[in-house]
Biopython code that builds the backbone (N, CA, C, O; Angstrom):
import numpy as np
from Bio.PDB.StructureBuilder import StructureBuilder

atoms = [
    (1, "MET", "N", (0.849, -1.103, 0.020)),
    (1, "MET", "CA", (-0.052, -0.022, -0.053)),
    (1, "MET", "C", (0.946, 1.198, 0.048)),
    (1, "MET", "O", (1.848, 1.350, 0.872)),
    (2, "LYS", "N", (0.571, 2.027, -0.981)),
    (2, "LYS", "CA", (1.494, 3.253, -1.142)),
    (2, "LYS", "C", (0.841, 4.618, -0.495)),
    (2, "LYS", "O", (-0.363, 4.839, -0.619)),
    (3, "ILE", "N", (1.583, 5.378, 0.094)),
    (3, "ILE", "CA", (1.065, 6.792, 0.763)),
    (3, "ILE", "C", (0.883, 7.703, -0.426)),
    (3, "ILE", "O", (1.779, 7.873, -1.254)),
    (4, "LYS", "N", (-0.240, 8.256, -0.488)),
    (4, "LYS", "CA", (-0.479, 9.474, -1.366)),
    (4, "LYS", "C", (-0.489, 10.653, -0.711)),
    (4, "LYS", "O", (-0.205, 11.628, -1.406)),
    (5, "LYS", "N", (-0.763, 10.870, 0.557)),
    (5, "LYS", "CA", (-0.659, 11.968, 1.385)),
    (5, "LYS", "C", (-0.749, 11.639, 2.911)),
    (5, "LYS", "O", (-1.643, 10.946, 3.397)),
    (6, "ILE", "N", (0.254, 12.199, 3.599)),
    (6, "ILE", "CA", (0.256, 11.916, 5.065)),
    (6, "ILE", "C", (-0.398, 12.939, 5.695)),
    (6, "ILE", "O", (-0.202, 14.126, 5.436)),
    (7, "LEU", "N", (-1.435, 12.384, 6.794)),
    (7, "LEU", "CA", (-2.115, 13.275, 7.527)),
    (7, "LEU", "C", (-1.297, 13.581, 9.081)),
    (7, "LEU", "O", (-1.186, 14.707, 9.566)),
    (8, "ASN", "N", (-0.860, 12.524, 9.605)),
    (8, "ASN", "CA", (0.056, 12.660, 10.557)),
    (8, "ASN", "C", (0.701, 11.402, 10.828)),
    (8, "ASN", "O", (0.467, 10.515, 10.008)),
    (9, "ASN", "N", (1.467, 11.120, 11.800)),
    (9, "ASN", "CA", (2.134, 9.899, 11.997)),
    (9, "ASN", "C", (1.404, 8.649, 12.074)),
    (9, "ASN", "O", (1.958, 7.576, 11.834)),
    (10, "ASN", "N", (0.170, 8.745, 12.401)),
    (10, "ASN", "CA", (-0.790, 7.741, 12.618)),
    (10, "ASN", "C", (-1.840, 7.580, 11.595)),
    (10, "ASN", "O", (-2.679, 6.686, 11.706)),
    (11, "ALA", "N", (-1.834, 8.408, 10.597)),
    (11, "ALA", "CA", (-2.843, 8.362, 9.408)),
    (11, "ALA", "C", (-2.301, 8.794, 8.145)),
    (11, "ALA", "O", (-1.444, 9.676, 8.083)),
    (12, "PHE", "N", (-2.822, 8.139, 7.026)),
    (12, "PHE", "CA", (-2.409, 8.564, 5.591)),
    (12, "PHE", "C", (-3.407, 8.278, 4.867)),
    (12, "PHE", "O", (-4.226, 7.453, 5.269)),
    (13, "ILE", "N", (-3.556, 8.949, 3.555)),
    (13, "ILE", "CA", (-4.312, 8.599, 2.414)),
    (13, "ILE", "C", (-3.775, 7.893, 1.368)),
    (13, "ILE", "O", (-2.755, 8.297, 0.809)),
    (14, "THR", "N", (-4.456, 6.677, 0.965)),
    (14, "THR", "CA", (-3.964, 5.875, -0.202)),
    (14, "THR", "C", (-5.140, 5.600, -1.144)),
    (14, "THR", "O", (-6.257, 6.069, -0.925)),
    (15, "HIS", "N", (-4.868, 4.856, -2.157)),
    (15, "HIS", "CA", (-5.725, 4.609, -3.296)),
    (15, "HIS", "C", (-5.778, 3.136, -3.488)),
    (15, "HIS", "O", (-4.746, 2.465, -3.461)),
    (16, "THR", "N", (-6.977, 2.604, -3.686)),
    (16, "THR", "CA", (-7.133, 1.156, -3.961)),
    (16, "THR", "C", (-6.700, 0.934, -5.359)),
    (16, "THR", "O", (-6.292, 1.929, -5.958)),
    (17, "ASP", "N", (-6.720, -0.307, -6.042)),
    (17, "ASP", "CA", (-6.580, -0.633, -7.345)),
    (17, "ASP", "C", (-7.493, 0.062, -8.259)),
    (17, "ASP", "O", (-7.106, 0.488, -9.347)),
    (18, "ASP", "N", (-8.849, 0.199, -7.785)),
    (18, "ASP", "CA", (-9.948, 0.787, -8.652)),
    (18, "ASP", "C", (-9.891, 2.126, -8.317)),
    (18, "ASP", "O", (-10.999, 2.655, -8.411)),
    (19, "HIS", "N", (-9.019, 2.858, -7.965)),
    (19, "HIS", "CA", (-8.942, 4.549, -7.728)),
    (19, "HIS", "C", (-9.768, 4.785, -6.544)),
    (19, "HIS", "O", (-10.127, 5.958, -6.436)),
    (20, "GLN", "N", (-10.130, 4.056, -5.708)),
    (20, "GLN", "CA", (-11.016, 4.457, -4.489)),
    (20, "GLN", "C", (-10.113, 5.024, -3.448)),
    (20, "GLN", "O", (-9.033, 4.479, -3.217)),
    (21, "GLU", "N", (-10.510, 6.115, -2.792)),
    (21, "GLU", "CA", (-9.506, 6.780, -1.881)),
    (21, "GLU", "C", (-9.900, 6.146, -0.478)),
    (21, "GLU", "O", (-11.074, 5.868, -0.233)),
    (22, "LEU", "N", (-8.922, 5.938, 0.393)),
    (22, "LEU", "CA", (-8.900, 5.271, 1.659)),
    (22, "LEU", "C", (-8.095, 6.079, 2.625)),
    (22, "LEU", "O", (-7.028, 6.593, 2.287)),
    (23, "ILE", "N", (-8.637, 6.202, 3.917)),
    (23, "ILE", "CA", (-7.813, 6.715, 4.972)),
    (23, "ILE", "C", (-7.593, 5.580, 5.808)),
    (23, "ILE", "O", (-8.467, 4.915, 6.364)),
    (24, "VAL", "N", (-6.143, 5.381, 5.864)),
    (24, "VAL", "CA", (-5.680, 4.356, 6.873)),
    (24, "VAL", "C", (-5.037, 4.837, 8.207)),
    (24, "VAL", "O", (-4.216, 5.746, 8.331)),
    (25, "VAL", "N", (-5.568, 4.057, 9.174)),
    (25, "VAL", "CA", (-4.977, 4.567, 10.552)),
    (25, "VAL", "C", (-4.356, 3.458, 11.175)),
    (25, "VAL", "O", (-4.821, 2.331, 11.007)),
    (26, "GLY", "N", (-3.303, 3.665, 11.912)),
    (26, "GLY", "CA", (-2.578, 2.747, 12.717)),
    (26, "GLY", "C", (-1.422, 3.353, 13.512)),
    (26, "GLY", "O", (-0.880, 4.377, 13.097)),
    (27, "LYS", "N", (-1.038, 2.775, 14.607)),
    (27, "LYS", "CA", (-0.012, 3.442, 15.414)),
    (27, "LYS", "C", (1.423, 3.359, 14.748)),
    (27, "LYS", "O", (2.043, 2.342, 14.437)),
    (28, "ALA", "N", (1.780, 4.633, 14.612)),
    (28, "ALA", "CA", (3.130, 5.187, 14.006)),
    (28, "ALA", "C", (3.311, 4.526, 12.575)),
    (28, "ALA", "O", (4.436, 4.235, 12.168)),
    (29, "VAL", "N", (2.137, 4.294, 11.808)),
    (29, "VAL", "CA", (1.957, 3.677, 10.611)),
    (29, "VAL", "C", (2.850, 4.539, 9.408)),
    (29, "VAL", "O", (3.418, 4.014, 8.450)),
    (30, "ALA", "N", (2.809, 6.029, 9.737)),
    (30, "ALA", "CA", (3.544, 6.707, 8.685)),
    (30, "ALA", "C", (4.673, 7.388, 9.191)),
    (30, "ALA", "O", (5.240, 8.227, 8.491)),
    (31, "TYR", "N", (5.078, 7.106, 10.380)),
    (31, "TYR", "CA", (6.199, 7.727, 11.047)),
    (31, "TYR", "C", (7.625, 7.514, 10.027)),
    (31, "TYR", "O", (8.011, 6.398, 9.680)),
    (32, "GLY", "N", (8.172, 8.551, 9.711)),
    (32, "GLY", "CA", (9.399, 8.629, 9.094)),
    (32, "GLY", "C", (9.143, 8.231, 7.752)),
    (32, "GLY", "O", (10.157, 8.047, 7.079)),
    (33, "LYS", "N", (7.795, 8.009, 7.060)),
    (33, "LYS", "CA", (7.659, 7.679, 5.728)),
    (33, "LYS", "C", (7.526, 8.894, 4.854)),
    (33, "LYS", "O", (7.482, 9.997, 5.399)),
    (34, "HIS", "N", (7.457, 8.790, 3.557)),
    (34, "HIS", "CA", (7.262, 9.734, 2.611)),
    (34, "HIS", "C", (6.261, 9.512, 1.603)),
    (34, "HIS", "O", (5.882, 8.351, 1.450)),
    (35, "VAL", "N", (5.756, 10.439, 0.873)),
    (35, "VAL", "CA", (4.765, 10.061, -0.226)),
    (35, "VAL", "C", (5.357, 9.042, -1.280)),
    (35, "VAL", "O", (6.510, 9.190, -1.685)),
    (36, "ASN", "N", (4.609, 8.076, -1.690)),
    (36, "ASN", "CA", (5.058, 7.139, -2.559)),
    (36, "ASN", "C", (5.676, 5.866, -2.050)),
    (36, "ASN", "O", (5.898, 4.879, -2.752)),
    (37, "GLU", "N", (5.937, 5.978, -0.741)),
    (37, "GLU", "CA", (6.616, 4.790, 0.027)),
    (37, "GLU", "C", (5.529, 3.790, 0.389)),
    (37, "GLU", "O", (4.359, 4.113, 0.596)),
    (38, "GLU", "N", (6.092, 2.322, 0.461)),
    (38, "GLU", "CA", (5.175, 1.440, 0.792)),
    (38, "GLU", "C", (5.054, 1.340, 2.359)),
    (38, "GLU", "O", (5.975, 1.791, 3.041)),
    (39, "VAL", "N", (4.103, 0.846, 2.876)),
    (39, "VAL", "CA", (3.853, 0.986, 4.413)),
    (39, "VAL", "C", (3.546, -0.590, 4.765)),
    (39, "VAL", "O", (2.879, -1.333, 4.044)),
    (40, "ASP", "N", (4.165, -0.963, 6.020)),
    (40, "ASP", "CA", (4.013, -2.181, 6.649)),
    (40, "ASP", "C", (2.598, -2.462, 6.888)),
    (40, "ASP", "O", (2.092, -1.932, 7.877)),
    (41, "GLU", "N", (1.881, -3.206, 6.147)),
    (41, "GLU", "CA", (0.262, -3.492, 6.540)),
    (41, "GLU", "C", (0.101, -4.032, 7.780)),
    (41, "GLU", "O", (-1.010, -3.899, 8.293)),
    (42, "SER", "N", (1.103, -4.715, 8.489)),
    (42, "SER", "CA", (0.871, -5.195, 9.887)),
    (42, "SER", "C", (0.597, -4.128, 10.992)),
    (42, "SER", "O", (0.107, -4.386, 12.091)),
    (43, "LYS", "N", (0.957, -2.962, 10.576)),
    (43, "LYS", "CA", (0.491, -1.664, 11.466)),
    (43, "LYS", "C", (-0.666, -1.085, 11.353)),
    (43, "LYS", "O", (-1.071, -0.240, 12.152)),
    (44, "ILE", "N", (-1.378, -1.537, 10.230)),
    (44, "ILE", "CA", (-2.743, -0.861, 10.008)),
    (44, "ILE", "C", (-3.757, -1.408, 10.962)),
    (44, "ILE", "O", (-3.903, -2.609, 11.193)),
    (45, "TYR", "N", (-4.473, -0.394, 11.522)),
    (45, "TYR", "CA", (-5.426, -0.816, 12.541)),
    (45, "TYR", "C", (-6.851, -0.690, 11.955)),
    (45, "TYR", "O", (-7.670, -1.576, 12.203)),
    (46, "LYS", "N", (-7.200, 0.425, 11.149)),
    (46, "LYS", "CA", (-8.431, 0.643, 10.631)),
    (46, "LYS", "C", (-8.214, 1.236, 9.103)),
    (46, "LYS", "O", (-7.145, 1.754, 8.780)),
    (47, "THR", "N", (-9.224, 1.124, 8.281)),
    (47, "THR", "CA", (-9.352, 1.804, 7.165)),
    (47, "THR", "C", (-10.629, 2.328, 6.809)),
    (47, "THR", "O", (-11.616, 1.600, 6.913)),
    (48, "PHE", "N", (-10.745, 3.650, 6.350)),
    (48, "PHE", "CA", (-12.069, 4.127, 6.101)),
    (48, "PHE", "C", (-12.075, 4.452, 4.685)),
    (48, "PHE", "O", (-11.108, 4.854, 4.037)),
    (49, "ALA", "N", (-13.467, 4.203, 4.191)),
    (49, "ALA", "CA", (-13.652, 4.593, 2.702)),
    (49, "ALA", "C", (-14.949, 5.519, 2.639)),
    (49, "ALA", "O", (-15.996, 5.221, 3.213)),
    (50, "PRO", "N", (-14.774, 6.636, 1.906)),
    (50, "PRO", "CA", (-16.062, 7.462, 1.708)),
    (50, "PRO", "C", (-17.253, 6.753, 1.245)),
    (50, "PRO", "O", (-17.221, 5.674, 0.654)),
    (51, "VAL", "N", (-18.431, 7.491, 1.578)),
    (51, "VAL", "CA", (-19.743, 6.714, 1.192)),
    (51, "VAL", "C", (-20.193, 7.863, 0.236)),
    (51, "VAL", "O", (-20.108, 9.040, 0.585)),
    (52, "SER", "N", (-20.640, 7.508, -0.896)),
    (52, "SER", "CA", (-21.296, 8.480, -1.906)),
    (52, "SER", "C", (-22.531, 9.032, -1.262)),
    (52, "SER", "O", (-23.120, 8.298, -0.468)),
    (53, "ARG", "N", (-23.007, 10.251, -1.506)),
    (53, "ARG", "CA", (-24.142, 10.725, -1.064)),
    (53, "ARG", "C", (-25.245, 10.014, -1.280)),
    (53, "ARG", "O", (-26.052, 9.922, -0.355)),
    (54, "GLY", "N", (-25.522, 9.343, -2.582)),
    (54, "GLY", "CA", (-26.637, 8.517, -2.767)),
    (54, "GLY", "C", (-26.746, 7.343, -1.922)),
    (54, "GLY", "O", (-27.867, 6.835, -1.889)),
    (55, "ASP", "N", (-25.917, 6.850, -1.295)),
    (55, "ASP", "CA", (-25.825, 5.635, -0.226)),
    (55, "ASP", "C", (-26.242, 6.126, 1.147)),
    (55, "ASP", "O", (-26.670, 5.306, 1.959)),
    (56, "ARG", "N", (-26.148, 7.367, 1.449)),
    (56, "ARG", "CA", (-26.339, 7.784, 2.901)),
    (56, "ARG", "C", (-27.879, 7.656, 3.182)),
    (56, "ARG", "O", (-28.767, 7.915, 2.370)),
    (57, "LYS", "N", (-28.046, 7.206, 4.490)),
    (57, "LYS", "CA", (-29.499, 7.172, 4.994)),
    (57, "LYS", "C", (-29.575, 8.011, 6.430)),
    (57, "LYS", "O", (-28.712, 8.026, 7.308)),
    (58, "LEU", "N", (-30.534, 8.529, 6.422)),
    (58, "LEU", "CA", (-30.712, 9.296, 7.778)),
    (58, "LEU", "C", (-31.256, 8.420, 8.779)),
    (58, "LEU", "O", (-32.325, 7.838, 8.598)),
    (59, "ILE", "N", (-30.536, 8.289, 9.883)),
    (59, "ILE", "CA", (-30.772, 7.550, 11.049)),
    (59, "ILE", "C", (-31.372, 8.310, 12.191)),
    (59, "ILE", "O", (-30.783, 9.267, 12.693)),
    (60, "LEU", "N", (-32.400, 7.939, 12.553)),
    (60, "LEU", "CA", (-33.051, 8.751, 13.655)),
    (60, "LEU", "C", (-33.029, 8.122, 15.123)),
    (60, "LEU", "O", (-33.540, 8.730, 16.063)),
]
sb = StructureBuilder()
sb.init_structure("model")
sb.init_model(0)
sb.init_chain("A")
sb.init_seg("    ")
for serial, (resi, resn, name, xyz) in enumerate(atoms, 1):
    if name == "N":
        sb.init_residue(resn, " ", resi, " ")
    sb.init_atom(name, np.array(xyz, "f"), 0.0, 1.0, " ", f" {name:<3s}", serial, name[0])
structure = sb.get_structure()
């Protein structure tokens, strides 16, 4: 998984093979890394993918 944008030492943005953007979170997962570097996937704790506006539902 390659870094596209570093948010902080614990989070970065990447893209999947089908060009979907993901936010990746993990303890020190981006520490000392630079854009386009590979990341150790064993440090990844969670990944977040955006939901398109058409898929959102109001929960009351």
